C-alpha positions as CSV (number, residue, x, y, z in Angstrom):
1,X,0.0,0.0,0.0
2,X,1.3,3.4,-0.9
3,X,-0.2,6.5,0.6
4,X,1.4,10.0,0.7
5,X,-1.6,11.9,2.0
6,X,-4.6,11.2,4.2
7,X,-7.9,12.9,4.7
8,X,-10.7,12.9,7.3
9,X,-12.5,10.2,5.4
10,X,-9.5,7.9,5.6
11,X,-9.3,8.4,9.3
12,X,-13.0,7.7,9.9
13,X,-13.0,4.6,7.7
14,X,-10.0,3.2,9.6
15,X,-11.6,3.8,13.0
16,X,-8.8,6.1,14.1
17,X,-11.1,8.1,16.3
18,X,-12.0,5.1,18.6
19,X,-10.0,5.5,21.8
20,X,-10.0,3.2,24.9
21,X,-12.8,3.1,27.6
22,X,-12.8,6.2,29.6
23,X,-12.0,4.2,32.7
24,X,-8.5,3.4,31.4
25,X,-7.6,6.8,30.0
26,X,-4.4,8.8,30.7
27,X,-5.4,12.3,31.7
28,X,-2.5,13.7,29.7
29,X,-4.3,12.7,26.6
30,X,-7.2,15.1,27.4
31,X,-6.1,17.7,24.8
32,X,-6.5,15.1,22.1
33,X,-9.9,13.8,23.1
34,X,-13.0,15.2,21.3
35,X,-15.8,13.7,23.4
36,X,-16.9,10.6,25.4
37,X,-19.6,8.4,23.9
38,X,-21.0,5.3,25.7
39,X,-18.0,5.1,28.0
40,X,-15.5,5.3,25.2
41,X,-13.2,8.3,24.5
42,X,-13.4,9.6,21.0
43,X,-10.2,11.1,19.6
44,X,-10.2,14.6,17.9
45,X,-9.5,13.7,14.3
46,X,-8.9,17.4,13.4
47,X,-5.8,17.3,15.7
48,X,-4.9,13.8,14.5
49,X,-4.9,15.0,10.9
50,X,-2.7,18.0,11.6
51,X,-0.3,16.1,13.8
52,X,0.0,13.3,11.3
53,X,1.0,15.8,8.6
54,X,3.6,17.2,11.0
55,X,5.0,13.7,11.6
56,X,5.2,13.1,7.9
57,X,7.1,16.3,7.2
58,X,9.4,15.7,10.1
59,X,10.3,12.1,9.1
60,X,10.6,13.1,5.4
61,X,13.1,15.9,6.2
62,X,15.1,13.8,8.6
63,X,15.5,11.0,6.2
64,X,16.4,13.5,3.5
65,X,19.3,14.5,5.8
66,X,20.5,10.9,5.9
67,X,18.8,9.7,9.1
68,X,17.6,6.1,9.6
69,X,14.3,5.0,11.2
70,X,13.6,2.0,13.5
71,X,10.0,0.9,13.1
72,X,8.7,-0.7,16.3
73,X,5.4,-2.5,16.7
74,X,5.5,-5.7,18.7
75,X,1.8,-6.2,19.4
76,X,0.1,-8.8,17.2
77,X,-2.0,-6.4,15.3
78,X,1.0,-4.3,14.2
79,X,3.6,-7.0,13.2
80,X,2.7,-7.6,9.6
81,X,2.2,-3.9,8.8
82,X,5.5,-3.0,10.5
83,X,7.5,-5.7,8.7
84,X,6.0,-4.9,5.3
85,X,6.2,-1.1,5.5
86,X,9.8,-1.1,6.9
87,X,10.9,-3.6,4.2
88,X,9.2,-1.4,1.5
89,X,11.0,1.8,2.6
90,X,14.3,0.1,3.5
91,X,14.4,0.8,7.2
92,X,15.0,-1.4,10.3
93,X,12.2,-2.9,12.4
94,X,11.4,-4.7,15.6
95,X,8.1,-6.7,15.4
96,X,8.2,-9.6,17.8
97,X,9.5,-8.3,21.1
98,X,11.6,-5.4,22.3
99,X,15.3,-6.5,22.8
100,X,16.3,-5.2,26.2
101,X,19.4,-2.9,25.9
102,X,19.0,-2.5,22.2
103,X,19.6,1.2,22.4
104,X,21.4,1.5,25.7
105,X,23.7,-1.5,25.3
106,X,24.1,-1.8,21.6
107,X,27.6,-3.3,21.9
108,X,26.1,-6.5,23.4
109,X,23.4,-6.6,20.7
110,X,26.0,-6.3,18.0
111,X,27.6,-9.5,19.4
112,X,24.3,-11.3,18.9
113,X,24.0,-9.9,15.4
114,X,27.5,-11.2,14.5
115,X,26.5,-14.6,15.9
116,X,23.4,-14.6,13.7
117,X,25.4,-13.8,10.6
118,X,27.9,-16.6,11.4
119,X,25.1,-19.1,11.7
120,X,23.7,-17.9,8.4
121,X,27.1,-18.4,6.8
122,X,27.2,-22.0,8.1
123,X,23.7,-22.6,6.8
124,X,24.6,-21.5,3.3
125,X,28.3,-22.5,3.0
126,X,29.2,-26.1,2.5
127,X,32.8,-25.6,3.5
128,X,31.7,-24.2,6.9
129,X,29.2,-26.9,7.3
130,X,31.9,-29.6,6.9
131,X,33.7,-28.3,10.0
132,X,30.8,-29.4,12.3
133,X,29.0,-32.6,13.2
134,X,25.3,-33.1,12.3
135,X,24.2,-32.6,16.0
136,X,26.1,-29.3,16.2
137,X,24.6,-28.1,12.9
138,X,21.1,-28.8,14.2
139,X,21.9,-26.8,17.3
140,X,23.2,-23.9,15.2
141,X,20.1,-23.9,13.0
142,X,17.8,-23.7,16.0
143,X,19.8,-20.8,17.4
144,X,19.8,-19.1,14.0
145,X,16.0,-19.3,13.8
146,X,15.6,-18.0,17.3
147,X,17.9,-15.1,16.7
148,X,16.3,-14.3,13.3
149,X,12.9,-14.0,14.9
150,X,14.0,-11.2,17.2
151,X,17.0,-9.7,15.3
152,X,15.9,-10.2,11.7
153,X,14.6,-6.7,11.2
154,X,17.9,-5.1,12.5
155,X,20.4,-7.6,11.1
156,X,22.1,-5.0,9.0
157,X,22.0,-2.2,11.6
158,X,25.6,-1.1,12.3
159,X,24.8,1.8,14.6
160,X,21.9,3.2,16.6
161,X,18.9,4.5,14.6
162,X,18.3,8.2,14.5
163,X,14.6,8.1,15.1
164,X,12.1,5.6,16.5
165,X,8.6,5.2,15.1
166,X,6.4,3.2,17.5
167,X,2.9,1.8,17.3
168,X,1.3,2.0,20.8
169,X,3.4,4.1,23.2
170,X,1.9,2.2,26.2
171,X,3.0,-1.2,24.9
172,X,6.4,0.0,23.7
173,X,7.2,1.9,26.9
174,X,10.6,0.1,27.5
175,X,11.8,0.9,24.0
176,X,10.7,4.6,24.3
177,X,12.5,4.8,27.7
178,X,15.7,3.6,26.1
179,X,15.3,6.0,23.2
180,X,14.9,8.9,25.5
181,X,17.9,7.9,27.6
182,X,19.9,7.6,24.3
183,X,18.7,11.0,23.0
184,X,16.8,9.4,20.1
185,X,13.6,11.3,19.1
186,X,10.4,9.2,19.1
187,X,7.5,9.5,16.6
188,X,4.5,7.5,17.8
189,X,0.9,6.5,17.3
190,X,-0.6,7.3,20.8
191,X,-4.0,6.1,22.0
192,X,-6.0,7.5,24.9
193,X,-4.4,5.1,27.5
194,X,-0.9,6.3,26.8
195,X,1.3,9.2,28.1
196,X,1.9,11.5,25.1
197,X,4.7,13.3,27.1
198,X,7.1,10.4,26.4
199,X,6.8,10.8,22.7
200,X,8.4,13.7,20.8
201,X,6.1,13.7,17.7
202,X,2.6,12.5,18.7
203,X,0.0,11.1,16.3
204,X,-3.1,10.6,18.5
205,X,-5.1,7.7,17.2
206,X,-6.4,4.2,17.6
207,X,-3.4,1.9,18.1
208,X,-5.4,-1.4,18.4
209,X,-7.3,-1.6,15.1
210,X,-5.4,-3.2,12.3
211,X,-6.7,-0.7,9.7
212,X,-5.7,2.3,11.8
213,X,-2.2,0.9,12.4
214,X,-1.7,0.0,8.8
215,X,-2.8,3.5,7.7
216,X,-0.2,5.3,9.8
217,X,2.6,2.8,9.3
218,X,2.2,3.1,5.6
219,X,1.9,6.8,5.8
220,X,5.2,7.1,7.7
221,X,6.8,4.6,5.3
222,X,5.8,6.9,2.4
223,X,7.5,9.8,4.2
224,X,10.7,7.8,4.4
225,X,10.5,6.9,0.7
226,X,9.9,10.6,-0.2
227,X,12.8,11.6,2.0
228,X,15.2,9.0,0.5
229,X,14.4,10.2,-3.0
230,X,15.7,13.6,-1.9
231,X,19.1,12.2,-1.1
232,X,22.0,12.8,-3.6
233,X,22.4,9.0,-4.1
234,X,18.6,8.4,-4.3
235,X,18.6,6.7,-0.9
236,X,21.5,4.3,-1.4
237,X,24.2,4.0,1.3
238,X,22.3,5.9,4.0
239,X,24.0,3.8,6.6
240,X,27.2,5.6,5.7
241,X,25.6,9.0,6.4
242,X,27.5,11.0,9.1
243,X,25.8,10.9,12.5
244,X,24.2,14.2,13.3
245,X,22.4,15.6,16.4
246,X,18.7,14.6,16.2
247,X,16.5,17.5,15.1
248,X,13.9,18.8,17.6
249,X,10.2,18.1,17.2
250,X,8.8,19.9,14.2
251,X,6.9,23.2,14.3
252,X,3.2,23.0,13.6
253,X,2.3,22.7,9.9
254,X,0.2,25.6,8.8
255,X,-1.4,24.3,5.6
256,X,-3.3,21.0,5.4
257,X,-3.6,18.9,2.3
258,X,-6.5,19.6,0.0
259,X,-9.7,17.7,0.8
260,X,-13.0,17.1,-0.8
261,X,-15.9,19.5,0.2
262,X,-17.4,16.7,2.4
263,X,-14.1,16.2,4.2
264,X,-13.5,19.9,4.6
265,X,-16.9,20.3,6.2
266,X,-16.1,17.5,8.6
267,X,-12.7,19.1,9.4
268,X,-14.1,22.6,10.1
269,X,-17.4,21.9,11.7
270,X,-17.3,20.2,15.1
271,X,-21.0,19.5,15.0
272,X,-20.7,17.6,11.7
273,X,-17.7,15.7,13.0
274,X,-19.6,14.8,16.2
275,X,-22.5,13.5,14.1
276,X,-20.1,11.2,12.2
277,X,-18.6,9.9,15.4
278,X,-22.0,9.1,16.9
279,X,-23.1,7.4,13.7
280,X,-20.0,5.2,13.9
281,X,-20.6,4.4,17.5
282,X,-24.2,3.4,16.8
283,X,-23.1,1.1,13.9
284,X,-20.5,-0.5,16.2
285,X,-23.2,-1.1,18.8
286,X,-25.4,-2.8,16.2
287,X,-22.6,-5.1,15.2
288,X,-22.1,-6.3,18.8
289,X,-25.7,-7.3,19.1
Protein backbone atom coordinates (compact mmCIF):
# COMPACT_ATOMS: atom_id res chain seq x y z
CA UNK A 1 0.00 0.00 0.00
CA UNK A 2 1.31 3.44 -0.94
CA UNK A 3 -0.20 6.55 0.63
CA UNK A 4 1.44 9.96 0.71
CA UNK A 5 -1.61 11.91 1.96
CA UNK A 6 -4.56 11.19 4.20
CA UNK A 7 -7.87 12.93 4.74
CA UNK A 8 -10.66 12.94 7.29
CA UNK A 9 -12.50 10.23 5.37
CA UNK A 10 -9.48 7.90 5.59
CA UNK A 11 -9.26 8.41 9.35
CA UNK A 12 -12.96 7.73 9.89
CA UNK A 13 -12.98 4.62 7.71
CA UNK A 14 -9.97 3.21 9.57
CA UNK A 15 -11.61 3.83 12.95
CA UNK A 16 -8.77 6.09 14.06
CA UNK A 17 -11.15 8.07 16.30
CA UNK A 18 -11.98 5.14 18.62
CA UNK A 19 -10.00 5.45 21.83
CA UNK A 20 -10.05 3.25 24.93
CA UNK A 21 -12.76 3.05 27.56
CA UNK A 22 -12.80 6.23 29.61
CA UNK A 23 -11.97 4.23 32.75
CA UNK A 24 -8.52 3.39 31.38
CA UNK A 25 -7.56 6.76 29.96
CA UNK A 26 -4.42 8.76 30.67
CA UNK A 27 -5.39 12.32 31.73
CA UNK A 28 -2.45 13.70 29.74
CA UNK A 29 -4.35 12.74 26.58
CA UNK A 30 -7.19 15.11 27.43
CA UNK A 31 -6.15 17.70 24.85
CA UNK A 32 -6.48 15.10 22.08
CA UNK A 33 -9.94 13.85 23.09
CA UNK A 34 -13.01 15.22 21.32
CA UNK A 35 -15.79 13.66 23.42
CA UNK A 36 -16.89 10.64 25.43
CA UNK A 37 -19.57 8.38 23.94
CA UNK A 38 -21.01 5.34 25.74
CA UNK A 39 -17.99 5.06 28.01
CA UNK A 40 -15.47 5.28 25.17
CA UNK A 41 -13.23 8.26 24.49
CA UNK A 42 -13.39 9.65 20.95
CA UNK A 43 -10.17 11.14 19.59
CA UNK A 44 -10.25 14.55 17.93
CA UNK A 45 -9.46 13.74 14.30
CA UNK A 46 -8.88 17.38 13.44
CA UNK A 47 -5.81 17.26 15.68
CA UNK A 48 -4.85 13.79 14.46
CA UNK A 49 -4.85 14.97 10.85
CA UNK A 50 -2.72 18.03 11.57
CA UNK A 51 -0.25 16.14 13.77
CA UNK A 52 0.03 13.26 11.29
CA UNK A 53 1.04 15.78 8.63
CA UNK A 54 3.62 17.23 11.02
CA UNK A 55 5.00 13.73 11.61
CA UNK A 56 5.16 13.07 7.87
CA UNK A 57 7.07 16.29 7.21
CA UNK A 58 9.42 15.67 10.14
CA UNK A 59 10.27 12.10 9.06
CA UNK A 60 10.65 13.08 5.39
CA UNK A 61 13.06 15.92 6.22
CA UNK A 62 15.11 13.85 8.64
CA UNK A 63 15.48 10.97 6.17
CA UNK A 64 16.42 13.50 3.47
CA UNK A 65 19.31 14.45 5.80
CA UNK A 66 20.53 10.85 5.90
CA UNK A 67 18.79 9.73 9.08
CA UNK A 68 17.63 6.14 9.65
CA UNK A 69 14.33 5.03 11.23
CA UNK A 70 13.62 2.04 13.45
CA UNK A 71 9.99 0.93 13.11
CA UNK A 72 8.71 -0.66 16.34
CA UNK A 73 5.43 -2.54 16.71
CA UNK A 74 5.54 -5.74 18.74
CA UNK A 75 1.82 -6.20 19.40
CA UNK A 76 0.14 -8.84 17.25
CA UNK A 77 -2.01 -6.36 15.30
CA UNK A 78 1.04 -4.35 14.22
CA UNK A 79 3.58 -7.01 13.24
CA UNK A 80 2.67 -7.60 9.62
CA UNK A 81 2.20 -3.92 8.84
CA UNK A 82 5.51 -3.01 10.50
CA UNK A 83 7.50 -5.68 8.67
CA UNK A 84 5.99 -4.94 5.26
CA UNK A 85 6.25 -1.14 5.54
CA UNK A 86 9.80 -1.14 6.91
CA UNK A 87 10.88 -3.56 4.20
CA UNK A 88 9.25 -1.42 1.52
CA UNK A 89 11.00 1.77 2.60
CA UNK A 90 14.32 0.12 3.47
CA UNK A 91 14.41 0.77 7.21
CA UNK A 92 14.97 -1.37 10.31
CA UNK A 93 12.19 -2.88 12.38
CA UNK A 94 11.37 -4.73 15.61
CA UNK A 95 8.13 -6.72 15.37
CA UNK A 96 8.20 -9.63 17.84
CA UNK A 97 9.51 -8.32 21.15
CA UNK A 98 11.65 -5.44 22.28
CA UNK A 99 15.26 -6.47 22.84
CA UNK A 100 16.30 -5.16 26.23
CA UNK A 101 19.35 -2.91 25.91
CA UNK A 102 19.03 -2.51 22.15
CA UNK A 103 19.59 1.24 22.41
CA UNK A 104 21.38 1.51 25.75
CA UNK A 105 23.72 -1.49 25.34
CA UNK A 106 24.07 -1.83 21.58
CA UNK A 107 27.57 -3.27 21.89
CA UNK A 108 26.12 -6.48 23.35
CA UNK A 109 23.39 -6.61 20.71
CA UNK A 110 26.04 -6.27 17.99
CA UNK A 111 27.60 -9.45 19.38
CA UNK A 112 24.31 -11.29 18.87
CA UNK A 113 24.04 -9.88 15.35
CA UNK A 114 27.52 -11.16 14.54
CA UNK A 115 26.52 -14.58 15.87
CA UNK A 116 23.39 -14.57 13.68
CA UNK A 117 25.43 -13.76 10.58
CA UNK A 118 27.88 -16.56 11.35
CA UNK A 119 25.06 -19.08 11.73
CA UNK A 120 23.69 -17.85 8.39
CA UNK A 121 27.11 -18.40 6.82
CA UNK A 122 27.20 -21.96 8.14
CA UNK A 123 23.69 -22.61 6.79
CA UNK A 124 24.63 -21.50 3.27
CA UNK A 125 28.32 -22.46 3.00
CA UNK A 126 29.20 -26.13 2.50
CA UNK A 127 32.83 -25.61 3.55
CA UNK A 128 31.72 -24.17 6.88
CA UNK A 129 29.17 -26.95 7.35
CA UNK A 130 31.89 -29.56 6.91
CA UNK A 131 33.65 -28.26 10.03
CA UNK A 132 30.83 -29.42 12.32
CA UNK A 133 29.00 -32.60 13.18
CA UNK A 134 25.34 -33.09 12.34
CA UNK A 135 24.25 -32.58 15.96
CA UNK A 136 26.12 -29.27 16.16
CA UNK A 137 24.62 -28.10 12.88
CA UNK A 138 21.14 -28.82 14.21
CA UNK A 139 21.88 -26.77 17.31
CA UNK A 140 23.22 -23.90 15.22
CA UNK A 141 20.12 -23.91 13.02
CA UNK A 142 17.80 -23.72 16.03
CA UNK A 143 19.81 -20.81 17.38
CA UNK A 144 19.76 -19.10 13.97
CA UNK A 145 15.97 -19.34 13.76
CA UNK A 146 15.63 -18.02 17.31
CA UNK A 147 17.92 -15.06 16.68
CA UNK A 148 16.30 -14.33 13.33
CA UNK A 149 12.87 -14.03 14.94
CA UNK A 150 14.04 -11.20 17.18
CA UNK A 151 16.96 -9.67 15.26
CA UNK A 152 15.91 -10.22 11.66
CA UNK A 153 14.64 -6.67 11.24
CA UNK A 154 17.91 -5.11 12.46
CA UNK A 155 20.42 -7.64 11.12
CA UNK A 156 22.10 -4.95 8.96
CA UNK A 157 21.99 -2.23 11.61
CA UNK A 158 25.57 -1.11 12.27
CA UNK A 159 24.81 1.83 14.55
CA UNK A 160 21.94 3.22 16.60
CA UNK A 161 18.94 4.49 14.64
CA UNK A 162 18.34 8.23 14.50
CA UNK A 163 14.56 8.09 15.08
CA UNK A 164 12.09 5.58 16.53
CA UNK A 165 8.61 5.21 15.08
CA UNK A 166 6.39 3.25 17.49
CA UNK A 167 2.89 1.84 17.34
CA UNK A 168 1.33 2.02 20.83
CA UNK A 169 3.36 4.15 23.22
CA UNK A 170 1.94 2.23 26.21
CA UNK A 171 2.97 -1.19 24.87
CA UNK A 172 6.40 0.01 23.74
CA UNK A 173 7.22 1.90 26.94
CA UNK A 174 10.58 0.14 27.46
CA UNK A 175 11.79 0.95 23.97
CA UNK A 176 10.68 4.56 24.33
CA UNK A 177 12.48 4.84 27.68
CA UNK A 178 15.70 3.55 26.08
CA UNK A 179 15.31 5.99 23.18
CA UNK A 180 14.87 8.95 25.54
CA UNK A 181 17.89 7.86 27.56
CA UNK A 182 19.92 7.62 24.34
CA UNK A 183 18.70 10.98 23.01
CA UNK A 184 16.78 9.44 20.11
CA UNK A 185 13.56 11.25 19.09
CA UNK A 186 10.36 9.20 19.09
CA UNK A 187 7.47 9.49 16.63
CA UNK A 188 4.47 7.49 17.80
CA UNK A 189 0.86 6.48 17.33
CA UNK A 190 -0.57 7.28 20.76
CA UNK A 191 -3.96 6.08 22.04
CA UNK A 192 -5.99 7.50 24.93
CA UNK A 193 -4.43 5.12 27.50
CA UNK A 194 -0.88 6.33 26.84
CA UNK A 195 1.29 9.17 28.09
CA UNK A 196 1.94 11.51 25.15
CA UNK A 197 4.68 13.31 27.07
CA UNK A 198 7.07 10.39 26.42
CA UNK A 199 6.76 10.85 22.65
CA UNK A 200 8.39 13.74 20.78
CA UNK A 201 6.10 13.71 17.74
CA UNK A 202 2.63 12.50 18.71
CA UNK A 203 0.01 11.10 16.34
CA UNK A 204 -3.13 10.64 18.49
CA UNK A 205 -5.15 7.70 17.24
CA UNK A 206 -6.43 4.16 17.63
CA UNK A 207 -3.42 1.87 18.09
CA UNK A 208 -5.40 -1.36 18.39
CA UNK A 209 -7.35 -1.59 15.10
CA UNK A 210 -5.35 -3.17 12.26
CA UNK A 211 -6.72 -0.70 9.70
CA UNK A 212 -5.70 2.28 11.80
CA UNK A 213 -2.24 0.87 12.45
CA UNK A 214 -1.71 0.00 8.79
CA UNK A 215 -2.83 3.45 7.69
CA UNK A 216 -0.23 5.27 9.78
CA UNK A 217 2.59 2.76 9.34
CA UNK A 218 2.24 3.06 5.55
CA UNK A 219 1.93 6.83 5.83
CA UNK A 220 5.24 7.10 7.70
CA UNK A 221 6.85 4.61 5.31
CA UNK A 222 5.82 6.86 2.42
CA UNK A 223 7.45 9.81 4.21
CA UNK A 224 10.67 7.77 4.39
CA UNK A 225 10.48 6.91 0.69
CA UNK A 226 9.94 10.56 -0.23
CA UNK A 227 12.82 11.60 2.02
CA UNK A 228 15.20 9.01 0.54
CA UNK A 229 14.35 10.19 -2.96
CA UNK A 230 15.69 13.63 -1.95
CA UNK A 231 19.13 12.21 -1.07
CA UNK A 232 21.99 12.79 -3.56
CA UNK A 233 22.36 9.04 -4.10
CA UNK A 234 18.63 8.38 -4.25
CA UNK A 235 18.56 6.66 -0.86
CA UNK A 236 21.46 4.25 -1.38
CA UNK A 237 24.15 4.00 1.25
CA UNK A 238 22.30 5.91 3.95
CA UNK A 239 24.02 3.77 6.60
CA UNK A 240 27.21 5.61 5.75
CA UNK A 241 25.65 9.01 6.39
CA UNK A 242 27.46 11.02 9.09
CA UNK A 243 25.80 10.93 12.48
CA UNK A 244 24.19 14.24 13.33
CA UNK A 245 22.38 15.55 16.36
CA UNK A 246 18.67 14.61 16.20
CA UNK A 247 16.47 17.46 15.09
CA UNK A 248 13.95 18.84 17.58
CA UNK A 249 10.24 18.11 17.25
CA UNK A 250 8.77 19.88 14.23
CA UNK A 251 6.93 23.18 14.31
CA UNK A 252 3.19 22.99 13.56
CA UNK A 253 2.30 22.69 9.91
CA UNK A 254 0.16 25.61 8.84
CA UNK A 255 -1.45 24.30 5.64
CA UNK A 256 -3.29 20.99 5.42
CA UNK A 257 -3.61 18.86 2.29
CA UNK A 258 -6.50 19.58 -0.04
CA UNK A 259 -9.71 17.71 0.79
CA UNK A 260 -13.04 17.12 -0.83
CA UNK A 261 -15.92 19.46 0.20
CA UNK A 262 -17.43 16.74 2.40
CA UNK A 263 -14.11 16.17 4.17
CA UNK A 264 -13.54 19.89 4.59
CA UNK A 265 -16.95 20.25 6.22
CA UNK A 266 -16.12 17.47 8.64
CA UNK A 267 -12.75 19.09 9.38
CA UNK A 268 -14.07 22.57 10.05
CA UNK A 269 -17.43 21.89 11.70
CA UNK A 270 -17.26 20.18 15.11
CA UNK A 271 -21.00 19.48 14.97
CA UNK A 272 -20.66 17.60 11.68
CA UNK A 273 -17.70 15.65 13.03
CA UNK A 274 -19.58 14.75 16.20
CA UNK A 275 -22.48 13.50 14.08
CA UNK A 276 -20.12 11.18 12.19
CA UNK A 277 -18.62 9.91 15.43
CA UNK A 278 -22.02 9.13 16.91
CA UNK A 279 -23.08 7.39 13.71
CA UNK A 280 -19.98 5.18 13.85
CA UNK A 281 -20.59 4.36 17.51
CA UNK A 282 -24.20 3.41 16.79
CA UNK A 283 -23.13 1.13 13.94
CA UNK A 284 -20.52 -0.48 16.18
CA UNK A 285 -23.18 -1.14 18.81
CA UNK A 286 -25.42 -2.82 16.19
CA UNK A 287 -22.58 -5.14 15.15
CA UNK A 288 -22.10 -6.26 18.75
CA UNK A 289 -25.74 -7.31 19.09
